[in-house]
Structure formats: structure tokens, C-alpha cells
C-alpha positions as CSV (number, residue, x, y, z in Angstrom):
1,X,-19.2,110.5,109.3
2,X,-15.9,112.4,109.4
3,X,-15.9,112.4,113.2
4,X,-16.5,108.7,113.2
5,X,-13.7,108.1,110.7
6,X,-11.3,110.2,112.8
7,X,-12.4,108.3,115.9
8,X,-11.6,105.1,114.1
9,X,-8.2,106.2,112.9
10,X,-6.8,108.4,115.6
11,X,-4.6,106.9,118.2
12,X,-4.6,107.6,121.9
13,X,-1.6,108.8,123.9
14,X,-0.2,107.6,127.2
15,X,2.7,109.1,129.1
16,X,5.7,106.9,129.8
17,X,8.0,108.5,132.4
18,X,10.8,106.0,132.3
19,X,12.5,106.6,128.9
20,X,12.2,110.4,128.5
21,X,10.2,110.2,125.3
22,X,7.0,112.2,125.2
23,X,4.4,109.8,124.0
24,X,4.1,106.1,123.1
25,X,1.8,104.8,120.4
26,X,1.4,101.2,121.5
27,X,0.7,98.4,118.9
28,X,-2.7,97.6,120.4
29,X,-6.0,97.1,118.7
30,X,-7.0,100.7,119.5
31,X,-4.1,102.0,117.4
32,X,-4.2,99.6,114.4
33,X,-6.7,99.6,111.6
34,X,-7.8,96.0,111.1
35,X,-9.6,94.6,108.1
36,X,-12.6,92.3,108.8
37,X,-11.2,88.7,108.9
38,X,-13.0,87.4,105.8
39,X,-10.8,85.7,103.2
40,X,-11.3,86.1,99.5
41,X,-13.5,89.2,99.9
42,X,-13.8,91.1,96.7
43,X,-13.3,94.8,97.0
44,X,-13.4,97.4,94.2
45,X,-12.4,101.0,94.4
46,X,-11.6,103.8,92.1
47,X,-10.7,107.5,92.5
48,X,-10.1,108.7,88.9
49,X,-7.9,111.6,88.0
50,X,-8.2,113.0,84.5
51,X,-4.5,113.7,84.3
52,X,-3.5,110.0,84.6
53,X,-3.5,107.3,82.0
54,X,-3.5,103.6,82.2
55,X,-0.1,102.1,82.5
56,X,0.7,98.4,81.8
57,X,1.7,96.5,84.9
58,X,4.0,93.5,85.2
59,X,3.1,90.4,83.3
60,X,0.2,88.6,85.1
61,X,-0.7,91.6,87.3
62,X,-3.6,93.9,86.6
63,X,-2.8,97.4,85.4
64,X,-2.9,100.1,88.0
65,X,-3.0,103.8,87.4
66,X,-2.3,106.4,90.1
67,X,-5.6,107.3,91.9
68,X,-7.5,104.2,90.6
69,X,-7.7,100.5,90.3
70,X,-8.7,98.8,87.0
71,X,-12.3,97.5,87.4
72,X,-11.3,94.1,86.3
73,X,-8.9,93.8,89.3
74,X,-9.8,92.1,92.5
75,X,-8.4,92.9,95.9
76,X,-7.9,89.9,98.3
77,X,-7.3,90.5,101.9
78,X,-6.1,88.3,104.8
79,X,-6.3,88.9,108.5
80,X,-3.8,88.1,111.2
81,X,-4.2,89.4,114.7
82,X,-0.5,90.0,115.1
83,X,0.4,91.7,111.8
84,X,-0.4,94.7,109.7
85,X,-2.7,94.0,106.8
86,X,-1.5,94.5,103.3
87,X,-3.5,94.3,100.1
88,X,-2.3,92.3,97.1
89,X,-3.7,92.7,93.6
90,X,-4.3,90.3,90.8
91,X,-6.2,90.3,87.5
92,X,-9.5,88.4,87.7
93,X,-8.2,85.6,89.8
94,X,-7.0,85.6,93.4
95,X,-3.3,84.9,93.8
96,X,-1.3,84.6,97.0
97,X,1.8,87.0,96.8
98,X,4.1,84.0,96.3
99,X,2.2,82.9,93.2
100,X,2.6,86.2,91.3
101,X,4.3,85.6,88.0
102,X,7.7,87.4,87.9
103,X,7.8,90.6,85.9
104,X,10.3,90.2,83.0
105,X,13.6,91.6,84.1
106,X,15.5,93.3,81.3
107,X,19.3,93.6,81.2
108,X,20.8,96.8,82.6
109,X,21.7,97.9,79.0
110,X,18.0,98.2,78.1
111,X,17.1,101.9,77.5
112,X,15.0,103.4,80.3
113,X,11.4,103.4,79.2
114,X,9.9,106.9,79.5
115,X,7.6,109.3,77.6
116,X,10.5,110.6,75.5
117,X,10.8,113.9,77.5
118,X,14.5,114.6,78.3
119,X,15.4,115.2,81.9
120,X,15.7,118.9,82.6
121,X,17.8,119.5,85.8
122,X,16.9,122.1,88.5
123,X,20.6,122.8,89.2
124,X,22.4,124.6,86.4
125,X,26.1,124.5,85.7
126,X,26.6,128.0,87.2
127,X,25.0,126.9,90.4
128,X,21.6,128.6,90.0
129,X,18.3,126.8,90.4
130,X,15.5,126.9,87.8
131,X,11.9,125.6,88.0
132,X,11.7,121.9,87.0
133,X,9.4,120.3,84.5
134,X,6.7,118.7,86.7
135,X,5.8,115.1,86.0
136,X,3.7,112.8,88.2
137,X,4.5,109.7,86.1
138,X,7.4,107.3,86.1
139,X,5.9,104.7,88.4
140,X,4.6,102.2,85.9
141,X,2.0,100.0,87.6
142,X,3.4,101.0,91.1
143,X,2.3,103.9,93.3
144,X,-1.3,105.2,93.3
145,X,-3.4,106.6,96.1
146,X,-5.1,104.2,98.6
147,X,-6.2,106.4,101.4
148,X,-9.2,107.4,103.5
149,X,-11.7,109.5,101.6
150,X,-11.4,112.3,104.2
151,X,-7.9,113.2,102.9
152,X,-8.3,112.7,99.2
153,X,-9.3,116.4,98.8
154,X,-6.1,117.5,100.6
155,X,-4.0,115.3,98.4
156,X,-5.6,116.8,95.3
157,X,-5.0,120.3,96.8
158,X,-1.4,119.4,97.5
159,X,-0.8,118.1,94.0
160,X,-2.1,121.3,92.4
161,X,-0.4,123.6,95.0
162,X,3.0,121.8,94.5
163,X,2.7,122.0,90.7
164,X,2.1,125.8,90.8
165,X,4.6,126.5,93.6
166,X,7.7,124.7,92.2
167,X,7.0,126.3,88.8
168,X,7.4,129.8,90.5
169,X,11.0,131.1,90.3
170,X,10.5,132.9,93.6
171,X,10.1,129.6,95.4
172,X,13.6,128.5,94.3
173,X,15.0,131.9,95.2
174,X,13.6,131.3,98.7
175,X,14.9,127.7,98.7
176,X,18.4,128.9,97.9
177,X,18.5,131.3,100.8
178,X,18.0,128.4,103.2
179,X,20.0,125.8,101.3
180,X,23.7,125.5,102.2
181,X,25.9,127.9,100.1
182,X,27.9,125.1,98.4
183,X,27.0,121.6,97.4
184,X,28.4,118.8,99.5
185,X,31.9,117.9,98.3
186,X,32.6,115.2,95.7
187,X,36.1,113.9,96.6
188,X,38.3,111.2,95.3
189,X,38.8,108.3,97.7
190,X,42.5,107.7,96.8
191,X,43.1,104.9,99.3
192,X,39.9,103.1,98.4
193,X,40.7,103.5,94.7
194,X,44.2,102.0,95.3
195,X,42.6,99.1,97.4
196,X,40.2,98.3,94.5
197,X,43.0,98.8,91.8
198,X,40.2,99.7,89.3
199,X,37.9,102.5,88.7
200,X,38.3,105.8,90.5
201,X,36.0,105.9,93.6
202,X,34.5,109.3,94.3
203,X,32.7,110.0,97.6
204,X,29.6,112.2,97.6
205,X,30.1,113.6,101.2
206,X,26.5,113.9,102.4
207,X,27.9,113.6,105.9
208,X,28.9,117.2,105.5
209,X,25.3,118.3,105.5
210,X,23.9,119.8,108.7
211,X,23.4,116.9,111.1
212,X,24.8,114.5,108.4
213,X,21.5,113.9,106.7
214,X,21.2,113.1,103.0
215,X,17.5,114.1,103.1
216,X,18.1,117.8,103.7
217,X,17.0,118.8,100.1
218,X,13.6,117.1,100.4
219,X,13.0,118.3,104.0
220,X,13.8,121.9,103.2
221,X,11.7,121.9,100.0
222,X,8.6,120.4,101.7
223,X,8.9,122.7,104.7
224,X,8.9,125.7,102.5
225,X,6.0,124.3,100.5
226,X,4.0,123.6,103.8
227,X,4.6,127.1,105.0
228,X,3.3,128.6,101.7
229,X,0.2,126.4,102.1
230,X,-0.4,127.9,105.5
231,X,0.2,124.7,107.4
232,X,1.3,125.4,111.0
233,X,2.3,121.9,112.1
234,X,4.7,119.4,110.5
235,X,4.6,115.7,111.3
236,X,7.3,113.4,110.0
237,X,8.5,109.9,110.4
238,X,12.1,109.3,111.5
239,X,14.5,106.4,111.8
240,X,17.9,108.0,112.1
241,X,17.9,110.9,114.6
242,X,20.0,113.0,112.2
243,X,17.0,113.5,110.0
244,X,14.7,114.4,112.9
245,X,17.3,116.9,114.2
246,X,17.5,118.7,110.8
247,X,13.7,118.8,110.5
248,X,13.3,120.1,114.1
249,X,16.0,122.8,113.5
250,X,14.4,123.9,110.2
251,X,11.0,124.0,111.7
252,X,12.3,126.3,114.5
253,X,13.8,128.6,111.9
254,X,10.6,128.7,109.9
255,X,8.3,129.1,112.9
256,X,6.5,125.8,112.4
257,X,5.4,123.3,115.1
258,X,7.2,120.0,114.7
259,X,6.0,116.5,115.6
260,X,8.5,113.7,115.0
261,X,7.3,110.0,115.2
262,X,10.0,107.4,115.8
263,X,10.0,103.7,116.3
264,X,10.3,103.0,120.0
265,X,13.4,100.9,119.6
266,X,15.1,103.5,117.3
267,X,14.3,106.2,119.9
268,X,15.8,104.2,122.8
269,X,18.9,103.5,120.7
270,X,19.4,107.2,120.0
271,X,18.5,108.9,123.2
272,X,20.9,111.8,122.8
273,X,19.5,112.5,119.3
274,X,15.9,112.4,120.7
275,X,16.9,114.8,123.5
276,X,18.4,117.2,120.9
277,X,15.1,117.1,118.9
278,X,13.2,118.1,122.0
279,X,15.6,120.9,122.8
280,X,15.0,122.2,119.3
281,X,11.3,122.4,120.1
282,X,10.0,119.2,118.5
283,X,7.4,116.9,120.1
284,X,8.7,113.3,119.9
285,X,6.2,110.4,119.7
286,X,7.2,106.7,119.7
287,X,5.5,103.8,118.0
288,X,5.5,100.0,117.7
289,X,3.9,97.7,115.2
290,X,1.4,95.1,116.3
291,X,4.2,92.5,116.2
292,X,6.2,94.6,118.6
293,X,8.7,96.2,116.3
294,X,9.7,99.7,117.1
295,X,11.3,100.6,113.8
296,X,10.7,102.9,110.8
297,X,7.7,100.9,109.7
298,X,5.8,101.7,112.9
299,X,6.9,105.4,112.6
300,X,5.5,105.7,109.1
301,X,2.2,104.0,110.0
302,X,1.6,106.3,113.0
303,X,2.8,109.5,111.3
304,X,0.2,108.7,108.5
305,X,-2.4,108.2,111.1
306,X,-1.6,111.4,112.8
307,X,-1.8,113.3,109.6
308,X,-5.3,111.8,108.9
309,X,-6.5,112.9,112.3
310,X,-5.1,116.4,111.9
311,X,-5.4,116.9,108.1
312,X,-6.8,120.3,108.5
313,X,-3.7,121.8,110.1
314,X,-0.9,119.3,109.8
315,X,1.4,118.7,106.9
316,X,2.9,115.2,106.5
317,X,6.5,115.4,105.6
318,X,7.2,111.8,104.4
319,X,10.8,110.9,105.3
320,X,11.2,108.8,102.2
321,X,9.7,108.4,98.7
322,X,6.8,106.3,100.0
323,X,3.1,106.9,100.6
324,X,0.2,107.9,98.4
325,X,0.5,110.1,95.3
326,X,1.8,112.9,95.2
327,X,4.1,112.3,98.2
328,X,6.8,110.3,96.3
329,X,6.8,112.8,93.5
330,X,7.5,115.6,96.0
331,X,10.4,113.7,97.5
332,X,12.0,112.8,94.2
333,X,11.7,116.4,92.9
334,X,13.7,117.8,95.7
335,X,16.0,114.9,96.2
336,X,17.0,114.8,92.6
337,X,19.3,117.8,93.4
338,X,21.6,115.2,94.9
339,X,22.2,113.4,91.6
340,X,22.3,116.7,89.8
341,X,25.1,117.9,92.0
342,X,27.0,114.7,91.3
343,X,26.6,115.2,87.5
344,X,27.8,118.9,87.6
345,X,30.7,118.2,90.0
346,X,32.1,115.1,88.2
347,X,31.8,116.9,84.8
348,X,33.9,119.7,86.2
349,X,36.4,117.4,87.7
350,X,37.0,114.8,85.0
351,X,35.0,116.1,82.1
352,X,32.5,113.2,81.9
353,X,29.6,111.6,83.7
354,X,30.0,108.6,86.1
355,X,30.2,105.1,84.8
356,X,28.4,103.9,87.9
357,X,26.7,105.4,91.0
358,X,26.2,103.4,94.1
359,X,24.0,104.0,97.2
360,X,22.4,102.1,100.0
361,X,18.6,101.6,99.7
362,X,16.2,101.7,102.6
363,X,13.0,103.5,101.8
364,X,14.8,104.9,98.7
365,X,15.5,108.6,99.5
366,X,19.1,108.4,98.4
367,X,18.2,106.2,95.4
368,X,15.6,108.5,93.9
369,X,17.9,111.5,94.4
370,X,21.1,109.9,93.1
371,X,19.6,107.8,90.2
372,X,16.9,110.0,88.7
373,X,19.2,112.4,86.7
374,X,21.0,109.4,85.2
375,X,18.0,107.2,84.3
376,X,18.0,108.0,80.6
377,X,21.8,107.6,80.3
378,X,22.2,103.8,80.1
379,X,26.0,104.2,80.0
380,X,25.7,104.9,83.8
381,X,25.1,101.9,85.9
382,X,22.7,102.5,88.9
383,X,23.5,100.2,91.8
384,X,21.6,99.9,95.1
385,X,22.4,97.9,98.1
386,X,19.8,96.7,100.6
387,X,20.2,95.2,104.1
388,X,20.1,91.4,103.8
389,X,17.2,91.0,106.2
390,X,15.3,94.1,104.9
391,X,15.4,93.6,101.1
392,X,12.0,94.2,99.5
393,X,13.6,94.9,96.1
394,X,15.5,91.6,96.1
395,X,12.9,89.4,97.8
396,X,9.6,91.3,98.0
397,X,6.2,90.9,96.4
398,X,3.6,93.2,95.2
399,X,1.2,94.7,97.7
400,X,-0.3,97.9,99.0
401,X,1.0,99.6,102.1
402,X,1.1,103.1,103.5
403,X,-1.2,104.3,100.7
404,X,0.7,103.0,97.7
405,X,1.3,99.9,95.6
406,X,4.9,98.7,95.8
407,X,7.2,95.8,96.7
408,X,7.3,94.5,100.3
409,X,8.3,91.6,102.4
410,X,5.2,89.5,103.1
411,X,4.1,86.0,103.8
412,X,1.8,83.7,101.6
413,X,-1.3,85.3,103.2
414,X,-0.2,88.9,102.3
415,X,0.8,89.8,105.9
416,X,3.8,92.1,106.2
417,X,7.0,90.4,107.6
418,X,9.3,92.0,110.1
419,X,12.7,93.2,108.9
420,X,16.0,93.7,110.5
421,X,19.1,95.9,110.0
422,X,21.8,97.3,112.1
423,X,21.0,100.7,110.5
424,X,17.7,102.4,111.5
425,X,17.3,103.8,108.0
426,X,17.6,100.4,106.3
427,X,15.3,98.5,108.7
428,X,12.1,98.7,106.5
429,X,10.0,96.0,105.0
430,X,9.0,98.1,102.0
431,X,10.4,100.6,99.5
432,X,9.3,103.6,97.5
433,X,7.1,102.7,94.4
434,X,9.4,104.4,91.9
435,X,12.5,102.5,93.0
436,X,10.3,99.3,92.8
437,X,9.4,100.2,89.2
438,X,13.0,100.8,88.2
439,X,13.9,97.4,89.6
440,X,11.0,95.7,87.7
441,X,12.2,97.0,84.3
442,X,15.8,96.2,85.1
443,X,17.1,99.7,85.1
444,X,18.8,99.4,88.5
445,X,21.0,96.7,89.9
446,X,20.3,95.5,93.4
447,X,22.5,93.5,95.8
448,X,22.3,92.9,99.6
449,X,24.7,93.3,102.5
450,X,24.6,91.8,106.0
451,X,25.2,93.6,109.3
452,X,28.7,92.2,109.3
453,X,29.3,93.6,105.7
454,X,28.0,97.0,106.9
455,X,30.4,97.0,109.9
456,X,33.3,96.1,107.5
457,X,32.3,99.0,105.3
458,X,32.2,101.3,108.3
459,X,35.7,100.3,109.4
460,X,37.0,100.4,105.8
461,X,36.0,104.1,105.3
462,X,37.2,104.9,108.8
463,X,40.6,103.3,108.4
464,X,41.3,104.2,104.8
465,X,39.7,107.6,104.4
466,X,39.3,108.9,108.0
467,X,35.5,109.1,107.6
468,X,32.9,108.0,110.1
469,X,30.0,107.1,107.8
470,X,26.4,106.3,108.5
471,X,25.5,102.7,109.0
472,X,23.2,102.9,106.0
473,X,25.9,104.0,103.5
474,X,28.3,101.5,105.1
475,X,26.2,98.7,103.5
476,X,27.3,99.9,100.1
477,X,31.1,100.3,100.6
478,X,32.0,96.6,99.8
479,X,29.8,96.7,96.7
480,X,31.5,99.9,95.5
481,X,35.0,98.4,95.9
482,X,33.9,95.2,94.0
483,X,32.3,97.2,91.3
484,X,35.4,99.4,90.9
485,X,37.5,96.3,90.4
486,X,35.0,95.1,87.7
487,X,34.8,98.4,85.9
488,X,38.6,98.7,85.7
489,X,41.0,101.7,85.4
490,X,39.9,104.8,83.6
491,X,36.3,104.6,84.8
492,X,34.6,106.6,87.5
493,X,32.3,105.4,90.3
494,X,30.4,107.6,92.8
495,X,29.4,106.4,96.3
496,X,27.1,108.3,98.6
497,X,28.3,108.7,102.2
498,X,25.9,109.8,104.9
499,X,26.7,111.1,108.4
500,X,27.4,108.9,111.4
501,X,24.4,107.7,113.3
502,X,24.1,108.6,117.0
503,X,24.1,105.0,118.2
504,X,26.5,103.6,120.8
505,X,29.5,102.7,118.7
506,X,31.1,100.4,121.3
507,X,28.0,98.3,121.3
508,X,28.0,98.1,117.5
509,X,31.7,97.0,117.3
510,X,30.9,94.3,119.7
511,X,28.2,92.8,117.4
């Protein structure tokens, strides 16, 4: 049975000599899991976990707990030969995604709903790290675990191992030896502040990380976790080559094999970055969706498939806070150090916490890191900016994709829609379940920016502050300036700045 399942899920490889990339995962019927084309088929499933409790979902949508689906829920599927199949949930009655009643959106001043446990940071004021309080909640009716039965055991093992490991002080001692000696700078953007004539704009300089990636905290933490588990191979999805380069470099230092899956279009646009990954010892695979898109969505799908086929030896390092439980929890635990650094740094600089924090939102890595330490402090506004044509928080509907229930761009039949963004990291039709939950309760504010807005943001930071930012964070520059004007003088705003992408800049400026 297991062999049959692996035969069904595993993709085949074919060499392509023309573009220099190792392997292509073509979007053919051999590589894509299809659901039998029968409409209104009722499916019921449940994988209970004793540590979880039922959480109320949005109005009109059935409750979902991590690891299980309420037995009163129905799962309707629709089939399209040229699209990935998503699954949408309703309570008792079949709804198309467009007919879901909207979840009540609360004003941003509403206190964050939680279990009453105060947030305890990992990073202390003196710069030391302490084991965190582990929580697998905070997703409301989002999240869950919708995966092949063959890897459920591994996910349970990972959950237990993670809980024990991050509670061990020796793990954080080891983490500190590989982490950069100082947090990335938090610096005042004096010219941007003058331009806004309002709140002080502070830049969290994630571009100063190795290779300019804002995901280094999560990548490092999970690689150390994988090594302690005895895993010898790391597989990860990648959009911007800067994340793949950091992962490949750290795998080389830790003696781990590295497999990086990129969308075919992203890989072709970043050939130098791909070559650098390969020189660092990584094996690079490329992927496309059935509709032909070679973006992050295809990379996540094929990286998940690779991990299913090699679950006994491979560790899936999810690039963002997406995927089945506990993968989003792992990501948010390590990425929260980003927001914790901001809190400690601004407290030391001005003696107070920020009035607003702003970041671009693709899959949600920066958002879960920056926002989480401030969730319970409603005096701090949490502002995310999506790409206008890849905005599941602003325009998405409920569904299940990549092993979790979240918001995604889909048509009336529940088929995933293609997305577009000038930034590889922002070009995704879905978002992490925790960020989706925060949006559903009104704790975070979401806006969108076009490609032209992103290029304007890129040039604004370049001309006013002498910084070459990533195209993802460039989406949020205009919003940060507008928000600073709105907040007024005497307030403080923090904007995350990522490293410049290895994409042909002349071509971008001609767009």
C-alpha cells in the first residue's frame, strides 16, 4: 500500500540541458495529484489529536480543529484538467467559495483574542535566548493537517520532537553559535521621515542578513532541528534565490544534503543565484503548475511531494508559514525573533514600543515574525501589504491547499487561480493560516500595491536612503510613508527591508 502511494505521489525527473538547472518537474498528469471528477461528492475525514480542542470558525463556516474536520462538515470538490484542485468546506450544505458568508471583521482596536497567556519572548533584553513557551494554537478555524496517511506519523513525531527540543536550553546555545553575533540594525530613515512629515520611520535592515534573506532565523532553527532528528537531507521551496543561497550555505556548514525546488520561471530569472546554490552543493529542481506557472506555488507543491516520497530520510523545510500542522508553528516560533528584535531595539532607542509595524506579505514569513510579539498590544497597528494580483488576504476565499485550511485565490468551482507579482516572494495565490486568522478577526490591516507601486518604493528607498531593497519589501514603502503621515509627529513606525533580489534590474526598470 505504501509503495503504491509513493508511486502515485512521486514525480519523475527529466534532464534539460538548455538552461543549466538540474531537473524539471513538468506540470503533466504524471506529476499532479488529481481528484476524480465527480461534483458534490461528500468526503469525511478525521485525524484526532488529544491536545487540540474545537475552535469556532467564521460565521457560516463549519468549525475546524487542527488534525480533524467536524463530522457535520462536508467537503465538496471540483475538477478542472488545467488547474490544481483545492477543497472548500461548509457546514451541512454545499457552498461555492464565492457564496461563503463573510467572517465578521472587527475594528483594529479590538483586543486580540487569545487564551489569556501573555507572550513570553525568546530574546531577552540582554541579548540572551531562553526557551519559549510552546503553543500549537492561535489559528482559529484555519490550519489543520490534510496530508497522506503515510506521513501523519512523521508529523506527530516532528511535533513531539520540536516541543522537547526547543524547550532545551542547549538547543538555543547551539542556535546562538550559528546566528549572527548582532541583530540586524534598526535605523532611522531620516529622509523618508522628512518626506512623510509625520511619524518617525525606522527601517529594520534585514538586507544586512547573509544573502539578504529575512528568513534566516527560521531556516537556521529548522536545520538544527532536522540535524538533531537525524535527518540527512533537507528539501525546501524557494522563490527568491537569496533564501535558497542561505539554506544551501547553512546545509554545507552543517553537513546536510540540500535539495532546493524553485518555480521554473523564478529559476530562469535568477540564473546567477541558482548557479551559486549549485556551487554551494545544493541540488536544484524546477517546477511548473498544471496551468504552466513556474512560481513559488509550483515549488511548494513539488517540495511537498518530494518530502512525501522521501519521508524516511528527508526533512521538509517549508520556506513560509504554510503547510500542515506543525510546520506553520515551527516557522512562527523562529521567525518571531524578528519582531522581538524590533521590540528590544526600539525600546532602547526611544524608550517605547512602535505605534505601527509594516511589512510586505507573500506567504507570510515576515508577517508572522514581525507581528507576533505585538499581537496582544493593540496600541501597535499591524499593517501588511500584498501584491495587487496576488492578494489572498484581500480577495481570497476559504479552502484547503498544501495541507492546511487557509485563504486563497480561487474561482467559483474552487479551482486555484494564477497570481502575478514582480517579486518572486510575493507571487503566491495563498497565505499562511495564522496570518489568515489574524485578518479574519481584524487584528491586522491589509492593503495592496501594484508592480508600479513596488518599483516606486524601490526607487524611493534607493534615492532617499541609499538602500537597494528587495522587490517584496518595496511593495510596502508607499504604505509606510502614507501611514507615517496619518500617525503624525511623535509616533514611531517600523518597516521591514529585505535584501535586493538577483533579478536583472535593467529589465525591471523598463517595466
